[in-house]
ROTORTI-247128 format. One record per residue (C-alpha): residue in three letters; x, y, z; residue number from 1. Coordinates in Angstrom, 1 decimal, m for minus. Layout:
REM ROTORTI-247128
    aa       c1       c2       c3     i
   ala        X        Y        Z   NUM
...
END
This chain:
REM ROTORTI-247128
    aa       c1       c2       c3     i
   met    106.9    119.5     73.3     1
   thr    105.3    116.4     71.6     2
   asn    105.6    112.8     71.2     3
   ala    105.7    112.1     67.3     4
   asp    104.0    108.9     68.0     5
   ser    101.0    109.8     69.8     6
   gly    100.6    113.8     68.9     7
   lys    100.1    114.1     72.7     8
   ser    102.2    116.4     74.9     9
   phe    104.7    114.9     77.1    10
   arg    106.4    117.0     80.1    11
   leu    109.5    116.8     81.5    12
   pro    109.6    114.5     84.5    13
   val    111.7    115.6     88.0    14
   val    114.2    113.1     88.6    15
   thr    115.9    112.9     91.7    16
   gln    117.8    110.0     91.2    17
   pro    120.4    108.9     88.8    18
   arg    118.1    106.6     86.1    19
   ser    121.3    104.1     85.9    20
   pro    122.0    101.7     88.9    21
   val    123.7    102.1     91.3    22
   ile    126.8    100.3     91.9    23
   val    127.7     99.6     95.6    24
   glu    130.6     98.0     97.3    25
   ala    129.9     94.7     99.6    26
   pro    131.4     95.4    103.3    27
   glu    134.4     94.0    104.1    28
   pro    134.2     91.8    107.4    29
   ala    137.1     90.9    109.9    30
   ala    138.8     87.9    110.4    31
   gly    136.9     85.5    112.0    32
   glu    133.3     87.1    111.3    33
   pro    130.6     85.7    109.1    34
   ser    130.5     87.3    106.0    35
   ser    128.0     89.0    103.7    36
   pro    126.5     87.0    100.6    37
   thr    128.3     89.8     98.4    38
   gln    131.7     88.9     99.9    39
   gly    134.2     88.0     96.9    40
   val    131.7     89.6     94.4    41
   lys    133.0     92.8     93.6    42
   his    130.1     95.4     93.8    43
   val    126.0     94.8     94.3    44
   glu    123.8     96.4     91.4    45
   leu    120.6     98.4     93.0    46
   ala    118.3    100.3     91.2    47
   pro    118.4    103.9     92.2    48
   lys    115.3    103.4     94.6    49
   his    116.5    100.4     96.3    50
   asp    120.0    102.0     97.7    51
   phe    118.8    102.2    100.9    52
   ala    122.5    103.2    102.0    53
   gly    123.0    106.0    100.2    54
   lys    119.4    107.4    101.1    55
   phe    120.5    107.1    104.8    56
   arg    123.1    109.5    104.3    57
   his    121.2    112.2    103.7    58
   pro    122.0    114.7    106.2    59
   glu    118.1    114.6    107.8    60
   leu    119.0    110.5    108.2    61
   ile    122.4    110.3    109.0    62
   asp    122.0    111.0    112.8    63
   arg    119.4    108.5    113.2    64
   leu    121.1    105.9    111.3    65
   lys    123.6    106.5    113.6    66
   asp    121.8    106.0    116.9    67
   tyr    120.6    103.1    116.0    68
   val    123.7    101.6    115.6    69
   arg    125.0    103.1    118.5    70
   ser    122.4    101.6    120.4    71
   gln    122.3     98.1    118.8    72
   ala    126.5     97.8    119.5    73
   glu    125.5     98.8    123.2    74
   ala    123.0     95.9    123.3    75
   arg    124.9     93.4    121.9    76
   arg    128.0     94.6    124.6    77
   ile    125.9     94.2    127.2    78
   ile    124.4     90.5    126.2    79
   glu    127.7     89.7    126.0    80
   gln    129.1     90.3    129.2    81
   gly    125.6     88.4    130.5    82
   gly    123.4     91.1    131.2    83
   glu    119.5     91.2    130.6    84
   pro    118.6     92.2    126.8    85
   pro    117.8     96.3    126.3    86
   asp    114.1     96.7    126.2    87
   gly    112.6     99.7    123.9    88
   ser    113.3    102.0    126.1    89
   ala    117.3    101.5    125.0    90
   leu    115.9    102.2    121.0    91
   pro    116.0    105.8    120.2    92
   asp    113.0    107.4    120.8    93
   ala    112.1    107.6    117.0    94
   ala    109.1    106.5    114.8    95
   pro    109.9    104.6    111.6    96
   val    111.7    106.6    108.9    97
   ser    109.0    105.3    106.1    98
   ile    105.8    103.4    106.4    99
   asn    103.5    100.9    104.1   100
   leu    100.2    102.2    105.5   101
   asp     97.5     99.9    104.3   102
   leu     94.1    101.8    104.5   103
   thr     91.9     98.9    104.1   104
   thr     91.5     95.0    103.4   105
   gly     89.0     95.8    100.7   106
   cys     89.6     95.0     97.1   107
   asn     87.1     95.6     93.9   108
   tyr     89.2     93.3     92.3   109
   ala     89.7     89.2     92.3   110
   cys     93.6     89.3     90.7   111
   asp     94.8     86.0     90.4   112
   his     98.4     86.5     90.7   113
   cys     97.4     88.5     94.4   114
   val    100.0     87.7     97.1   115
   asp     97.7     89.1     99.6   116
   met     94.4     87.5     98.6   117
   asp     93.9     86.0    102.4   118
   ile     93.5     89.0    103.8   119
   leu     91.4     90.9    101.7   120
   asn     87.8     91.5    102.5   121
   lys     88.6     91.5    106.3   122
   pro     86.3     92.7    108.8   123
   phe     88.9     94.8    110.5   124
   gln     88.9     99.1    110.2   125
   tyr     90.6    101.6    111.7   126
   lys     89.1    104.2    114.1   127
   his     89.8    107.1    111.9   128
   glu     90.4    109.5    114.7   129
   asn     93.6    106.9    116.0   130
   leu     94.8    107.0    112.2   131
   val     94.9    110.5    112.2   132
   glu     96.4    110.4    115.7   133
   ser     99.0    107.8    115.2   134
   leu    100.0    109.8    111.8   135
   arg    100.5    112.9    114.0   136
   leu    102.4    111.0    117.0   137
   met    104.9    109.3    114.0   138
   ala    105.5    112.6    112.0   139
   glu    106.5    114.5    115.5   140
   arg    108.6    111.4    116.0   141
   gly    110.5    111.2    113.1   142
   leu    107.7    109.5    110.2   143
   arg    109.2    110.9    106.8   144
   ser    107.1    109.1    103.9   145
   val    104.0    107.1    103.8   146
   ile    103.4    104.6    101.1   147
   val     99.8    103.7    100.6   148
   ile    100.1    100.6     99.4   149
   gly     98.5     96.5     99.9   150
   gly     96.2     94.7    101.8   151
   gly     93.3     96.3     99.7   152
   glu     92.7     99.3     97.2   153
   pro     93.2    102.1     99.1   154
   thr     90.9    104.5     97.2   155
   leu     88.3    102.5     98.6   156
   tyr     88.8    103.7    102.0   157
   arg     85.8    106.0    103.2   158
   lys     88.0    109.0    104.0   159
   phe     90.4    108.9    101.4   160
   glu     91.0    112.1    100.2   161
   glu     90.8    113.6    103.7   162
   ile     93.6    111.0    105.0   163
   ile     96.1    111.9    102.3   164
   arg     95.6    115.9    102.1   165
   tyr     96.1    115.6    106.0   166
   met     99.7    113.6    105.8   167
   lys    100.2    116.4    102.8   168
   ser     99.5    118.7    105.8   169
   leu    102.2    117.0    108.1   170
   asp    104.8    117.7    105.2   171
   leu    104.9    114.0    104.7   172
   arg    106.5    112.2    101.3   173
   val    103.3    110.3     99.9   174
   ser    103.3    107.7     97.8   175
   ile     99.9    106.2     96.2   176
   val     99.3    102.3     94.7   177
   ser     96.0    101.6     93.5   178
   asn     95.1     99.1     91.1   179
   gly     92.8    102.4     88.6   180
   ser     89.6    101.9     89.6   181
   gly     89.1    104.6     91.6   182
   gln     91.0    107.3     89.4   183
   lys     88.6    109.9     90.1   184
   lys     89.4    110.3     93.7   185
   ile     93.2    110.6     92.7   186
   ala     91.7    113.3     90.7   187
   arg     90.6    115.0     94.0   188
   ile     94.2    114.8     95.6   189
   ala     96.2    115.2     92.9   190
   asp     96.5    119.3     93.7   191
   cys     98.0    118.3     97.2   192
   leu    100.9    116.1     95.8   193
   gly    104.8    117.2     95.4   194
   ala    107.6    116.6     93.3   195
   glu    108.6    114.0     95.4   196
   asp    105.3    112.0     95.8   197
   trp    104.1    110.2     93.3   198
   val    101.3    107.6     92.2   199
   arg    101.7    104.2     90.8   200
   leu     98.3    102.0     88.9   201
   ser     99.0     98.2     89.4   202
   leu     98.0     97.3     86.1   203
   asp     99.9     94.4     84.4   204
   ser     99.1     94.3     81.2   205
   gly     99.2     95.7     77.7   206
   thr     95.5     94.6     76.4   207
   asp     92.1     94.3     77.7   208
   pro     91.3     90.6     77.8   209
   thr     94.5     90.3     79.3   210
   phe     93.7     93.2     81.8   211
   gln     90.3     91.2     82.6   212
   ala     91.5     87.9     83.0   213
   met     94.0     88.7     85.6   214
   his     92.1     91.1     87.8   215
   lys     88.9     90.7     87.4   216
   pro     86.9     93.9     88.4   217
   arg     83.9     93.5     90.1   218
   arg     82.4     96.5     88.0   219
   thr     83.1     97.1     84.6   220
   ile     86.0     98.9     83.8   221
   arg     88.8     98.8     80.9   222
   leu     92.2     98.9     81.0   223
   glu     92.2    101.8     78.0   224
   asp     90.0    104.1     79.8   225
   ile     91.9    103.8     83.3   226
   cys     95.0    104.6     81.0   227
   glu     93.2    107.3     79.5   228
   thr     92.3    109.2     82.7   229
   val     96.1    109.5     83.6   230
   pro     96.6    113.0     81.2   231
   gly     93.8    114.1     82.7   232
   ile     95.0    114.1     86.4   233
   lys     98.8    115.2     84.9   234
   arg     96.6    118.6     83.7   235
   ile     95.5    119.2     87.5   236
   asn     98.9    119.2     88.5   237
   asp    102.1    118.0     86.8   238
   arg    104.1    118.0     89.4   239
   phe    104.5    114.3     90.9   240
   gln    105.7    111.1     89.1   241
   phe    102.8    109.0     87.6   242
   gly    103.7    105.0     87.0   243
   phe    102.7    102.0     85.1   244
   ser    103.6     98.6     86.7   245
   phe    103.7     95.5     85.4   246
   ile    104.3     92.3     87.3   247
   ile    105.7     90.3     84.9   248
   thr    103.9     86.0     84.9   249
   trp    104.8     83.3     82.8   250
   lys    103.1     79.1     82.0   251
   gly    103.9     77.6     85.1   252
   ala    103.9     79.9     88.0   253
   phe    100.9     79.7     90.6   254
   ile     99.3     81.0     93.5   255
   asn     96.8     80.1     96.0   256
   asp     96.3     77.3     94.4   257
   thr     95.8     78.4     91.0   258
   lys     97.9     78.8     87.7   259
   ile     98.2     82.6     86.9   260
   val     97.4     83.8     83.4   261
   glu    100.6     84.8     81.7   262
   asn    101.6     88.3     80.3   263
   leu    105.0     88.0     79.8   264
   asp    104.4     88.6     75.6   265
   glu    102.9     91.8     76.2   266
   ile    105.8     93.8     78.0   267
   val    106.1     96.0     74.8   268
   leu    102.2     96.6     74.3   269
   gly    101.8     97.6     78.3   270
   ala    105.4    100.0     77.6   271
   thr    103.2    101.7     74.5   272
   leu     99.8    102.2     76.2   273
   ala    102.1    103.5     79.0   274
   lys    104.0    106.3     77.0   275
   val    101.0    106.8     74.8   276
   asn     98.8    107.8     77.5   277
   glu    101.5    110.1     79.4   278
   phe    103.0    107.7     82.5   279
   asp    106.1    109.2     83.3   280
   tyr    107.3    105.5     83.6   281
   ile    106.6    101.8     83.6   282
   ser    108.3     99.4     86.1   283
   phe    108.5     95.8     85.5   284
   lys    108.7     93.1     88.6   285
   pro    109.2     89.6     88.3   286
   phe    105.9     87.8     90.0   287
   leu    106.1     86.4     93.9   288
   thr    104.4     83.6     95.4   289
   arg    104.0     82.8     99.1   290
   ala    106.5     80.1    100.7   291
   pro    104.4     77.4    102.4   292
   glu    106.3     77.3    105.5   293
   asn    106.2     80.9    106.6   294
   asn    103.7     82.6    103.5   295
   ala    106.8     84.9    103.0   296
   glu    107.1     86.4     99.6   297
   ile    109.1     84.7     97.5   298
   val    110.4     84.2     93.2   299
   asp    108.7     81.5     91.9   300
   leu    111.8     79.8     91.3   301
   his    110.0     75.8     91.5   302
   asp    109.5     75.8     87.7   303
   asn    112.7     73.4     85.8   304
   gln    115.7     75.0     85.7   305
   ser    115.6     74.9     81.8   306
   asn    112.0     76.3     81.4   307
   phe    113.1     79.4     83.4   308
   glu    116.0     80.3     81.8   309
   arg    113.3     80.3     78.4   310
   val    111.6     82.4     80.6   311
   leu    113.5     84.9     81.3   312
   glu    115.6     84.7     77.5   313
   arg    111.5     85.6     76.4   314
   ile    111.6     88.6     79.2   315
   arg    114.7     89.8     77.9   316
   arg    114.2     89.9     74.4   317
   his    110.6     91.5     74.8   318
   leu    112.6     94.1     77.4   319
   asp    115.3     95.3     74.8   320
   glu    112.7     96.2     72.8   321
   ala    110.6     97.9     75.2   322
   lys    113.5    100.1     75.6   323
   arg    113.2    101.5     72.9   324
   leu    110.6    103.2     73.7   325
   glu    112.4    105.7     76.1   326
   thr    112.9    109.4     75.8   327
   asp    113.9    111.5     78.1   328
   arg    109.9    112.0     79.6   329
   phe    109.2    108.2     79.5   330
   arg    111.9    105.2     81.5   331
   val    111.6    101.7     80.9   332
   leu    112.3    100.3     84.7   333
   glu    113.6     97.5     85.8   334
   ser    113.3     96.6     89.3   335
   thr    116.0     95.1     91.6   336
   asn    114.6     91.7     91.9   337
   leu    114.6     91.6     88.3   338
   arg    117.5     92.7     87.3   339
   val    119.2     89.6     90.0   340
   leu    117.3     86.8     88.7   341
   glu    118.6     88.1     85.4   342
   asn    122.1     88.0     86.1   343
   gly    121.7     84.8     88.4   344
   ser    122.8     87.2     91.4   345
   tyr    119.5     86.5     93.4   346
   arg    120.8     84.1     95.5   347
   gln    123.0     86.5     97.5   348
   phe    120.1     88.2     98.1   349
   met    118.7     85.3    100.1   350
   gln    121.3     85.4    102.3   351
   gln    120.2     87.5    104.9   352
   pro    122.0     88.5    108.5   353
   arg    120.4     87.2    111.5   354
   gln    119.1     90.5    112.6   355
   cys    117.0     92.3    110.1   356
   his    117.6     96.1    111.1   357
   met    115.6     97.9    108.7   358
   gln    112.7     96.6    110.5   359
   phe    113.4     99.6    113.0   360
   phe    113.6    102.1    110.3   361
   arg    110.1    100.4    107.6   362
   gln    107.3     99.0    109.1   363
   val    103.7     98.1    107.7   364
   leu    100.6     99.5    109.4   365
   ser     97.2     97.9    108.6   366
   pro     93.7     97.3    110.1   367
   leu     94.7     93.7    110.8   368
   gly     98.0     95.1    113.4   369
   leu    101.5     96.7    113.2   370
   tyr    104.1     94.4    111.1   371
   asn    107.9     94.4    110.8   372
   cys    107.9     94.0    106.7   373
   pro    105.6     94.2    104.1   374
   val    106.6     90.3    103.3   375
   tyr    105.1     89.2    106.6   376
   arg    101.5     91.8    106.8   377
   asn     99.0     89.9    109.2   378
   gln    101.8     87.1    109.7   379
   pro    102.1     86.6    113.7   380
   his    106.0     86.0    113.2   381
   gly    106.2     89.7    112.1   382
   arg    103.5     91.4    115.1   383
   ile    105.2     94.1    116.6   384
   ser    101.4     95.7    118.1   385
   asp     97.9     96.1    117.2   386
   lys     96.2     98.5    114.5   387
   asp     96.3    101.5    117.2   388
   gly    100.5    101.0    118.1   389
   tyr    101.1    104.5    117.3   390
   ala     98.0    106.1    118.4   391
   gly     99.1    107.3    121.8   392
   arg    102.0    107.6    123.6   393
   glu    102.1    104.9    125.9   394
   gln    100.7    102.8    122.3   395
   phe    104.0    104.3    121.2   396
   arg    106.2    103.0    123.8   397
   glu    104.8     99.5    123.3   398
   ser    105.5     99.5    120.0   399
   leu    109.3    100.3    120.4   400
   ser    109.3     97.6    122.8   401
   gly    107.6     95.1    120.4   402
   thr    110.1     96.3    117.8   403
   ala    113.2     95.7    120.0   404
   gly    111.6     92.1    120.9   405
   leu    111.3     91.5    117.1   406
   leu    115.1     92.8    116.7   407
   arg    116.1     89.9    119.2   408
   thr    113.9     87.2    118.5   409
   phe    113.2     87.6    114.6   410
   asp    115.8     85.5    112.8   411
   ala    116.0     86.8    109.1   412
   ser    118.7     83.9    108.2   413
   thr    115.7     81.8    108.5   414
   gln    112.8     83.5    108.3   415
   cys    113.8     85.3    105.0   416
   arg    116.2     82.4    103.5   417
   gln    114.0     82.0    100.2   418
   val    113.1     85.9    100.1   419
   thr    115.4     87.8     97.1   420
   cys    115.5     90.9     99.8   421
   leu    115.7     94.4     98.4   422
   tyr    117.0     95.1    101.9   423
   asn    119.8     92.6    101.7   424
   his    122.7     95.1    101.1   425
   val    121.6     97.9    103.7   426
   asn    121.3     95.1    106.1   427
   trp    124.4     93.8    106.1   428
   trp    126.5     97.5    105.9   429
   ile    124.2     98.3    109.1   430
   glu    125.5     94.9    110.5   431
   asp    129.0     96.1    110.0   432
   leu    128.4     99.2    111.5   433
   ile    127.6     97.9    114.5   434
   arg    130.3     95.4    114.6   435
   his    132.8     98.4    113.4   436
   pro    130.8    101.3    115.8   437
   glu    134.0    103.1    115.1   438
   lys    133.1    103.1    111.2   439
   leu    130.3    105.5    112.2   440
   asp    132.8    108.5    112.1   441
   gly    134.0    108.2    108.3   442
   ile    130.2    108.2    107.0   443
   glu    130.0    111.6    106.5   444
   pro    126.3    113.3    105.2   445
   asp    125.8    113.6    101.6   446
   tyr    125.2    117.2    101.2   447
   gln    124.6    116.8     97.3   448
   arg    121.9    114.1     98.0   449
   glu    118.2    115.2     96.8   450
   pro    116.0    113.8     99.7   451
   asp    114.2    110.3     99.5   452
   tyr    112.5    109.3    102.3   453
   phe    111.0    106.0    100.7   454
   leu    112.2    102.9    102.4   455
END
């Protein structure tokens, strides 16, 4: 089948979840209990990939969820009766379901909008054998997916191809987020990826001059040259999804004490470039900056309200035009945090429960250490252990203890009060189950649900 605009062939992508947003109901607390921020709101709209509560209903994950809820309900009972807080041995003896894996801090770009600029190109690295052992042990203890992202450009890791193939040999779902400079290496591992895996390129522009101004590559590389490699890689293997990531930036936003390059008027150009070059989708997300008090990743809302509303109007107009490019073979996606910015419900996503439950199910492994959340990579208040935190059984037990400690001491209602958290709904849902563990009996596995282990 061909596309009339480009003459290039397109494949029908594998879609394991509905394209439309998922509508989820807010939990109802009992009288006198702190309520979810969505109390009084009929529903919350989530992008399908962010329906984490739905993912936990898959038959392979539901028991892990129930074991965690029961362990936390029992821990609270012990504390309420005056006992000592349980240590890591009280948690289920399991690895995270999903990790963000930073293979390196090295990066060959100098992006003006990078939220990780302060940790790039640091003299820290894994001992490869320890990383392999960490992944083996985690897979043995329930790890299901790895998102290779952040902290640097993953294709710069000296054994990139070897580690990707090793993870696939462990039957893990693998995704890779790259800046596009390592497409030759992506091509060399493309054959081992499956229908549930994906690769996404962070390109954030529709023209090369904007790409150069935003990303500042350290060697000559053009936006169009990167995009033109995609059809050839898909001819090697067309089973996995190939995405184009576009972080929307606007005048007045800043990070790293620097005003960033505006790209919002290239939304349609970016979508056109992605479609012509056979990407399966383009995903639009709002620009994030860092909160000064705790380095949390937050949406930049410090501009005056009237100007921000005008920015949102321009974004909406361009997105509506970009969506006209959609076909059954090409999707134009809006992230949940962009959608809630537009509809004004983002404040609900900034009201977190005290306890972040997702730090048990999803963590970040980096050459800088093991952390509880991508928002706090390299931040002491989010540190669980060092980079070898899962490299042996003793280290595994210590990391489980570190996780138990953060579950007690990390106050998300304070630390994350400015974060538009994609885990907000699932954290409140799990919180409600811990308060009312009898509700677990009513949660049945969803045997019709396609497995998606990316958290």
